[in-house]
N, C-alpha and C positions, 0 to 999 in steps of 0.2 A: 225359522224355516217352516214352510207349510207343506203338507202332503197333498198330492194330486193323484187321483186314480183315473187313468185313461183306458178306455176301451176303443180299440181301433183295428182296422184291417191293414195289414202290411206284411213284410217279410223280414226275417232276421238278416242282418248285414252279411253280404256275401252269399246268401242262399240263392238257389235256382229253383224255380217252381212257382206255383200259384200262391196268391196272397192268402193269409189266414187271419183269423180273429184272435187278438191278444188283449189281455188286461194287465197293465203294468202300473205300479205305483212309484212315483218319483217324489223327491223332496227338493224344494227350491224356494228362493226368496219371493218369486212371483210367478204368475201363470206362464208368461212367455219363456222364462228360463226352464220351467218344468217341461214345457212342450218341446223345447230344443234338446233336452236330455234324452228324449225318446230316440233321437237320431244317433245316439251313442251305440245303440244295440240293434236298431231296426231301420228300415228304409221303405220307400214307397208307401208312406203312412197316410191313411185317411181316417181321421178321428171321428168316432161315432158318439161317444159319451165321455163326459168329464165329471168325476165324482157322482156317477150314477144318473146324471142329468143329460138328456139328449142335446146334441149340438143343433143350433138354429139352422134353418134351411139355406140361408145365405152363406153359411160357413164363416161367419165373422167373429165368433167367440165373444161377442160383446158382453154377454151376461157373465162370463167367466173372468173378465179383467179385474173385477172387484173382489174376487175370492181371496 
């Protein structure tokens, strides 16, 4: 299993209010599974960084698929 550290703007599940910046580390077999685990605890997620690296402007995550 690999560790992925996500920095994103979102809200905790069930919260009411404006979105905040969070940094969460997840463990998963691949990038897509790690990204989905964020939704266990948060919603309305817009990812800014993965493992300290900024997300591309097209929001495709192409460079993170091989992590």
